[in-house]
C-alpha positions in Angstrom: 19.9 -80.4 1.9 17.0 -79.2 0.7 17.4 -77.4 -3.3 16.8 -73.3 -3.0 13.9 -72.4 -6.0 13.6 -69.4 -6.7 10.4 -68.2 -8.2 9.1 -65.2 -10.1 7.4 -63.5 -7.5 10.4 -64.0 -5.3 12.2 -62.3 -7.7 10.3 -59.7 -8.7 10.3 -59.3 -5.1 13.6 -59.0 -4.7 14.5 -56.6 -8.0 12.4 -54.1 -6.2 14.1 -54.2 -2.9 17.1 -53.8 -4.7 15.7 -50.9 -6.6 14.8 -48.9 -3.4 17.4 -49.5 -1.6 19.3 -48.3 -4.2 18.1 -44.3 -4.1 19.6 -42.4 -1.6 18.6 -39.7 1.2 18.2 -37.1 -1.5 16.4 -38.8 -4.3 13.8 -39.9 -1.6 13.5 -36.4 -0.8 12.9 -35.3 -4.3 10.2 -37.9 -4.4 8.1 -36.6 -1.6 5.4 -33.9 -2.5 7.5 -30.2 -1.6 6.0 -28.3 1.4 6.1 -24.9 2.2 6.1 -22.9 5.7 4.4 -19.7 5.8 4.4 -17.1 9.2 1.6 -15.2 9.4 1.9 -12.4 12.4 -1.0 -9.9 13.3 -1.2 -7.5 16.1 -4.6 -5.3 17.1 -2.1 -2.1 17.5 0.2 -2.3 14.6 -2.2 0.4 13.1 -4.2 3.4 14.7 -7.9 4.5 13.4 -6.5 6.4 10.6 -4.1 3.5 9.9 -0.8 5.1 11.0 2.0 2.7 11.5 3.3 2.4 15.0 6.9 1.4 14.1 7.7 -0.1 17.5 4.7 -2.6 16.8 5.7 -3.4 13.1 9.5 -3.7 14.5 7.7 -6.5 16.7 5.7 -8.4 14.7 8.8 -8.4 11.7 11.1 -10.0 14.5 8.4 -12.6 15.9 7.7 -13.6 11.8 11.3 -14.0 11.0 12.4 -15.7 13.9 10.1 -18.3 13.6 10.6 -18.6 10.2 14.6 -18.9 10.2 14.1 -20.9 13.8 16.2 -19.1 16.1 15.0 -16.8 18.7 17.2 -13.5 18.2 15.5 -11.2 15.5 19.3 -10.1 14.8 20.5 -13.4 14.6 17.6 -14.7 12.0 19.0 -11.9 9.8 22.9 -13.1 9.6 21.4 -16.2 8.3 20.0 -14.4 5.5 22.1 -12.2 4.2 25.9 -11.9 4.6 27.8 -8.8 5.7 29.4 -8.8 2.2 26.2 -9.1 0.3 25.0 -6.0 -1.5 21.5 -5.8 -0.4 18.2 -5.1 -2.7 15.2 -4.9 -1.6 12.4 -4.9 -4.1 9.8 -2.4 -2.9 6.1 -1.3 -4.3 5.3 2.5 -5.2 1.6 1.8 -6.4 0.2 5.0 -5.3 -2.7 3.9 -3.7 -0.6 1.0 -1.7 2.8 1.0 -1.5 4.7 -0.3 0.6 5.1 1.7 4.0 8.5 3.6 4.6 8.2 2.3 7.8 8.8 -1.3 6.4 11.4 -0.2 4.4 13.2 1.5 7.4 12.4 -1.6 9.5 13.9 -4.1 7.1 17.0 -1.6 6.7 17.8 -1.7 10.2 17.8 -5.0 10.7 19.9 -5.0 7.7 22.6 -3.2 9.4 22.1 -5.2 12.6 23.2 -8.3 10.7 26.4 -6.4 9.5 25.4 -4.9 5.9 26.6 -1.7 5.8 23.9 0.8 4.6 25.4 2.2 1.6 25.4 -1.6 0.4 21.4 -1.6 1.0 19.2 -0.5 -2.1 15.6 0.0 -2.0 13.6 0.2 -5.3 10.5 -0.9 -7.2 10.5 0.8 -10.8 14.6 0.9 -11.1 15.1 -2.3 -10.2 16.5 -3.1 -13.3 19.3 -1.5 -13.1 19.5 -0.3 -9.5 19.0 -3.7 -8.0 20.0 -6.5 -10.9 23.6 -6.1 -9.4 22.3 -6.6 -6.0 23.7 -10.7 -4.2 20.5 -10.9 -2.2 17.0 -9.4 -2.6 14.0 -8.8 0.0 10.8 -9.0 -1.9 8.3 -6.8 0.0 4.8 -5.2 -0.9 1.2 -5.1 -0.1 -1.5 -7.8 -1.3 -4.2 -6.7 -3.7 -6.8 -7.5 -5.9 -5.0 -6.7 -9.4 -7.0 -6.5 -12.6 -4.5 -8.4 -14.9 -3.1 -11.1 -12.5 -6.1 -11.5 -10.1 -4.3 -10.3 -7.4 -0.7 -8.6 -7.1 2.1 -10.5 -4.6 5.2 -10.8 -4.4 5.5 -13.3 -7.4 4.0 -10.2 -9.7 6.3 -8.0 -7.7 9.4 -8.8 -9.5 8.2 -7.9 -13.1 9.7 -4.7 -12.7 13.1 -6.5 -13.4 11.7 -7.3 -17.2 12.3 -4.9 -20.2 8.5 -5.1 -20.7 6.4 -5.8 -18.1 3.0 -5.3 -20.2 4.8 -8.6 -21.9 3.7 -10.3 -19.5 0.1 -9.5 -18.9 -1.6 -11.7 -21.2 -3.4 -14.8 -20.1 -3.9 -13.7 -16.7 0.0 -12.8 -16.1 0.3 -16.8 -16.2 4.1 -16.4 -17.3 5.2 -14.3 -14.2 7.2 -16.7 -12.4 9.7 -16.7 -15.7 10.6 -13.3 -14.4 12.0 -15.3 -11.2 14.6 -17.1 -14.0 16.4 -14.0 -14.9 19.7 -13.6 -14.5 19.7 -10.5 -11.9 16.6 -12.1 -9.8 17.3 -16.4 -9.9 18.7 -17.5 -6.9 19.1 -14.2 -4.8 16.1 -13.6 -2.8 16.3 -14.6 0.8 12.9 -13.3 1.9 9.4 -13.1 1.2 7.2 -10.6 2.7 3.6 -10.0 1.9 2.3 -7.1 3.6 -1.4 -7.6 4.5 -1.9 -4.4 6.9 -4.4 -2.9 4.8 -5.2 -4.8 1.7 -7.4 -4.4 -0.6 -10.0 -7.5 -1.9 -12.2 -5.9 -4.4 -12.3 -3.2 -8.0 -12.7 -3.7 -11.5 -10.6 -2.2 -14.0 -6.7 -1.5 -14.5 -5.4 0.6 -11.4 -8.4 -0.1 -9.5 -8.9 1.7 -6.0 -12.2 1.9 -3.8 -11.8 2.3 0.0 -14.5 0.7 0.6 -12.8 -2.5 0.0 -9.9 -1.9 2.0 -10.0 -3.1 5.4 -7.7 -3.0 8.7 -6.3 -6.7 9.0 -3.1 -5.4 10.8 -1.2 -8.7 9.3 1.7 -9.8 7.5 3.2 -12.9 6.1 6.6 -14.1 5.7 8.2 -17.3 3.9 11.0 -18.1 1.8 8.7 -19.4 -0.9 7.3 -16.6 -2.7 4.5 -19.3 -4.7 3.8 -20.5 -1.2 2.8 -16.7 0.6 0.8 -15.5 -3.0 -1.3 -18.2 -1.9 -2.0 -17.4 1.9 -2.7 -13.6 0.7 -4.8 -15.5 -1.8 -6.6 -17.3 0.9 -7.4 -14.2 2.8 -8.9 -12.0 0.2 -11.2 -14.8 -1.0 -12.2 -15.0 3.0 -13.4 -11.4 3.0 -14.4 -11.7 -0.3 -16.9 -14.2 1.4 -17.4 -12.2 4.4 -18.1 -9.1 3.1 -20.7 -10.5 0.2 -22.3 -13.4 1.9 -21.2 -16.1 -1.2 -18.2 -16.5 -3.3 -17.6 -14.0 -5.8 -15.1 -14.8 -8.1 -11.9 -12.4 -9.0 -12.8 -10.6 -11.9 -9.1 -12.1 -13.3 -8.4 -15.8 -12.1 -4.8 -15.8 -10.2 -4.1 -19.2 -12.2 -0.3 -17.6 -12.2 -0.2 -18.9 -8.9 -0.7 -22.4 -9.6 1.1 -21.8 -13.0 4.4 -21.2 -11.0 4.2 -24.1 -9.2 3.3 -26.5 -11.7 4.8 -25.0 -15.0 7.8 -23.3 -13.5 8.6 -25.5 -10.3 8.7 -21.8 -8.4 7.2 -23.5 -5.1 4.3 -24.9 -3.4 0.7 -23.5 -4.3 -1.7 -25.9 -2.9 -2.6 -24.5 0.6 -2.6 -28.4 1.6 1.6 -28.5 1.4 2.0 -24.9 3.3 2.7 -24.9 6.7 0.8 -21.2 7.9 2.7 -20.8 11.3 -0.1 -18.5 13.0 1.2 -15.8 15.6 -0.2 -13.3 17.2 -3.5 -11.1 17.3 -6.7 -13.9 16.5 -9.7 -12.1 16.3 -11.6 -12.2 12.6 -8.1 -14.2 11.4 -10.2 -15.3 8.7 -7.7 -17.9 7.6 -6.8 -21.6 9.0 
């Protein structure tokens, strides 16, 4: 009988194989680069020429986006997978006067929450008072328009939770690089069921705090939805940058670099900021979509 001889190379190969075999599927999943899904839906008839929202079209858009994200065909069933009838649901809106979260959007969300079994008295919609009114909530829906922002580059879903803090201005230094830390507060952590970044009429340029210039607002007639606030903001940023290229004829940097989006992933692990790891699903109207 021939003698079995194990070389050093054989031992190394065996050791490496055993190490890989010992990894559970959960560990292997953690080692793979994380991905995120964002749904963009647009409809050419959601706004009239004066910017008034057609509520039935808006509801169609919201239903299409949420069912695609959740992976079911029925919108009410989709919302039932986001919230429970026993939840106290907070809708974190945005009341910035020139470009607030439209009331029609708030009411569409309210209706679908009620369709999913949440009692009307258990639905709270607020912005500035979120630290007191929404903090007790067991589930949160995060919704606001996307726009350029003097302190953070863009205002999106990450920044929308700043009103849960005692001192919002304390997050302004260094281009609001620590915004994602807000998502670790007890009033917020683990509660967000859906992020909706409105792109009905985005603001793509301006200078100075609270800047507003209607020349830099356009009817994009879209909205983004995602479980991931970082990914949805990354797509909103791509849209703003694309519109700036179209308008100015070249890449024009934002007045404040929106580094808080990447920091939200790299420093705080809140979500996915790299567009290469974001699966963007585009539904509806494709004309002048600007992003791929």
